[in-house]
Phi, psi and omega in degrees: 000126182278132178292156178294156182302146176241103182302135182229142172262136173239122182236114174234097183301142175266161177079010179238017173070033177299131182298326175234119183102000181260009184235209188275081176076015182283001170274352183299315177301324176297313180299318180297317179296314182291328176295321178292321181289324186264329187085352180197110181242132176246120182213186190239167187303326181303326179288322191264339188278121177235035180062253180280352182252145183201170176215123179259127183215121182297345178277351183252127180252123188265107189231125179305147192304310181293330177289328174297318175301315182292325175298315180296330179279357180085011182274333182236150167249155179246129179243111178301146181229162175282324185197140170256151170267111190266110173282147182249118182252117183248136178290132177297344179281355179282130179297156188303313183293318180293324176297319179296324176300318180291322177296322179292325174299315179299318177296322178298320178292328176292313185286322187268320185255351178075024181283150177266102185237133178133160001283183177245131177232136175254135181299154183283351175203158180301144183281342174059064177279137174227158186238150175204173184230137179280175184298328181281350185100352177289149185278148177233170178200158179228151178236117186284331185232068182296327182292327176296322177296312182295321180298315179294321178297319179296323177299316181295316180297318179294333180274002174109001177291135178254355173209158186227125172258126184250136172236114179246146178285121179257154181294136174276137177211063189296338182264007186286149177294326180296317179294319179299319179295318179298315181293336178273355177088020180229013184241190183249146174293105186287346183271347195298314184299316180291323177301320182294325177306314187291307184292322180295316182298313181295314181299318182294319185278327187256341177071026177234158178300136180221150172205162190232145172231127180284147173259122182221154173290146179299148179266157175293152181300135176238106182296341182259020184301133176292137181305330182290339178261356188292330182300334182276358185240021181270343184206194183271345184222166175256012193283327187306314183296326180292316179296319179293315180299315182288336185300333177231023176296141182291151172296150180254115185245126175300124184296324184295333183260001185287129177230101185306320182296323182286341183285341178060233183265030185283357175099169183288162176235156175258132177237158182299332180298339181273350186286134183263342179188159171236138183240133181205160174300142184297336179266004184227056184262008185266008180283163184300319183294316181295313182294323178295320178294316180299320180297331179273358182082013177284131181304136177252119176261115184258116185263128179282096177221130186300140171204174183289330187274157178230043179269085189260172184300321182297322180291335185258354184070034182259142166268127183229164169263110183283146175222134181283344181200170176290334175296317177294323177300322178296324176296319177296320177299315180297321177298314179298320180296326181270002179076027178261126179294124180305328180298333181290345182265356184251152176231142002286154175265111187290131179297151175290148178236142176288129180284132177283139180289130181287149176291339181264131180299142175090357180261135179249236181292132179301155184304320181297318178295323180298320178294319180293334180280002170111017177301134185244011178266205178288125178285126178049064188309312186296325183277342187254353185300306181293320181300315180297318180298318179298319181293322178299317180296325182281342186275000171093200194288355178298322185220359177283175178292150177295158182292161178294153181146214182301141187290349176255011171291132181228127176280161188298319182297317180288320188281318187229016168289354173242331121107052174007000000 
């Protein structure tokens, strides 16, 4: 007898050089495995987007990064839908031929996949995207004309779009060492920070699912291309995966205004209280979604996979379930779904001890014993709050506040730790 689905969050930040999930859709096999293990996976575009490659699975919910953070914080509910009407927002800075390529991709998705796409709006001026890199090597980005983006988004929403796919012209830099390293499988996605600026801003202001695909000139053939970067070099655009992901992205509902009786037959909703675990790289645990889940006592599964950041459980005072790989994480998810205590699967299995009665009335098991017995929330919350904040600030641009400057500059931890 199969257990009922156990909703799980999967967070793999982009732009921080994750060995798995830091390239062109190479997090997709992980998402498919975890969806099978849990029966219900909630994740973000960085995990699912493979440029011309994609995977549609009704068990996987495609949620923009900042909205994933808000869902974990209890601010949003997710309502699965049969289909979204995806409006296409194009940057006025895209050259005519490249713009036509993107329109043809959208038409191809309409004709071949049956997606509901349209209308199309072009911004009234170029969005002026620029790229930069933080001290840790994580990518950052800036948007020169945020109001032009919002104005076009509002036009699409007013015209009936229920989700928005954005294509912005990104700077070409075919000779850069960073791009060469990325294509060779040893670098960071230099576009990630700027991509996150765009999708986060639109989702926050318009309240609809959003995702972004960069517009770039095609690159010269590289015979030594790493397989993880190959998905981005199959065609002229990165748009197909975004259109497919958004086509069934769940509606975003403000939790404070939700009234089940008034919703009538609109279908069930997903709330953070139903989530059984959150999974993230062990070195990238400082994002909003992970910390919000930990604060609620939701188990945190920390996967040992290399990345640039070192924001680990010890620095944050978190109790986590460690996993050596995403395959092991899937086993832990299946155990949780079946009601098997993860501690029962590890050796040695520590014998139970009788708790000594405290001399002070009202005290039960000491805090240290409670942590050893498997508490998965914030360890000693009152004592670790300031300490964790100090450590985040000291750990650099992965999770600290973005630098001063333009109000739409977004650092990678803020922008895509929820993860564009």
